C-alpha positions in Angstrom: 100.3 100.9 65.6 97.2 101.2 66.8 96.3 105.0 67.9 93.7 105.7 71.0 90.8 106.6 68.8 91.7 102.4 66.8 90.9 101.0 70.5 88.5 103.4 71.1 86.3 101.9 68.0 88.1 97.9 68.4 85.5 98.8 72.1 82.7 100.2 70.7 82.6 96.9 68.6 83.1 94.7 70.4 80.1 96.2 72.7 78.6 96.1 69.6 78.8 92.7 68.8 78.3 91.7 73.2 75.1 93.8 72.7 74.0 91.7 68.9 74.1 87.6 70.9 72.0 90.1 73.4 69.6 91.0 71.5 69.0 87.2 69.9 69.2 85.0 73.8 66.5 87.8 74.2 64.2 87.2 71.8 65.3 83.5 72.2 63.4 84.3 76.2 60.9 86.1 74.7 60.3 83.6 71.7 59.2 81.1 74.7 57.3 83.4 76.8 53.8 82.2 77.9 51.4 83.6 80.7 48.8 81.9 82.5 45.4 83.5 84.4 42.3 81.7 85.9 39.0 83.5 86.2 37.0 83.4 89.6 35.8 80.5 90.8 38.3 78.1 88.3 36.2 78.7 85.3 38.3 79.2 83.0 41.7 79.3 82.3 44.1 81.2 79.6 47.4 80.3 78.3 49.2 83.3 76.6 52.3 83.5 74.3 54.5 86.2 74.3 52.5 87.9 71.9 49.3 87.6 73.3 47.4 84.3 71.1 45.7 82.1 72.8 47.5 78.9 72.9 45.4 76.9 75.8 42.0 77.6 76.4 40.6 75.2 79.9 37.7 74.9 82.4 39.2 73.2 85.0 36.0 72.8 86.8 32.4 73.0 85.5 31.4 76.0 86.8 30.4 77.3 83.3 28.2 75.0 82.8 25.7 77.3 84.6 26.6 80.7 82.9 25.3 82.2 80.4 26.8 82.4 76.8 27.5 86.7 77.7 28.6 85.7 81.2 30.8 83.3 79.9 32.1 85.0 77.3 32.8 88.2 79.2 34.6 86.3 81.7 36.9 84.7 78.6 37.2 87.8 77.2 38.7 89.8 81.1 41.0 86.6 82.0 42.8 86.7 78.2 42.9 90.6 78.8 44.8 89.2 82.5 46.9 87.2 80.3 47.8 89.1 77.9 48.7 91.5 80.7 51.0 89.3 82.3 52.5 88.4 79.3 53.1 92.0 78.6 54.5 91.7 81.5 56.9 89.3 81.0 57.8 90.6 78.0 59.0 93.8 78.5 60.7 92.5 81.7 62.9 90.4 79.5 63.4 92.9 76.7 64.7 96.2 78.6 64.6 95.0 82.3 67.1 97.0 84.7 67.8 99.8 81.6 65.8 101.9 83.2 66.7 101.8 86.5 63.4 101.2 88.5 60.9 102.2 85.8 58.4 100.1 84.8 59.2 98.6 81.2 55.7 98.4 81.4 54.9 102.2 82.1 58.0 102.6 79.2 56.3 99.6 76.8 52.6 100.9 77.1 53.2 105.2 76.6 52.7 105.4 80.4 56.2 107.2 80.8 58.3 109.7 78.5 61.4 108.5 77.9 63.1 111.8 77.3 62.7 112.1 81.2 65.1 109.4 81.8 67.3 109.8 78.9 70.4 112.7 78.5 69.7 115.2 76.3 73.6 114.3 74.9 75.7 111.8 75.0 79.2 110.5 77.4 81.2 109.9 74.3 85.2 108.9 74.8 86.7 112.3 73.7 88.8 110.4 71.3 84.8 110.1 69.9 83.8 113.4 70.7 86.2 115.1 69.0 85.8 113.2 65.1 82.4 113.5 65.7 82.4 117.0 65.8 85.5 117.7 64.0 86.2 114.9 61.3 89.5 113.7 63.0 90.2 111.5 66.5 93.4 113.0 67.4 96.7 115.0 66.0 97.5 114.7 63.1 94.3 112.3 62.4 91.9 111.7 59.8 90.0 115.6 58.5 87.0 116.1 56.3 88.3 120.3 57.4 
């Protein structure tokens, strides 16, 4: 015969399994993320992966030929950074999207938001779980640490 405590534990385990599968799916989505940025005048086009690694570097027009090496390097670096920022935004949305209401996941990942501002100090737990945590038992007559 199962108790309400057993049912709560089974429900929590089911939620865990579902979250685990969702995490695996999210990892697959993140691995597929790419972002592309193009510099002004189409001097350079850069594609980066989810970790910011450069996957492609193209020169769509001959505009780069009239630039000094220093200016070309500056444009390439700025374009890489633009693509990386977009990739980070896509990764954070895939990993955290909707998790924090209207808050930007990029703000959280880049340290512009304190997580204590939206995470409660105390968890809202079912009474049987709270009783188990507080007293070592889930129901009257159940196991006890006392």
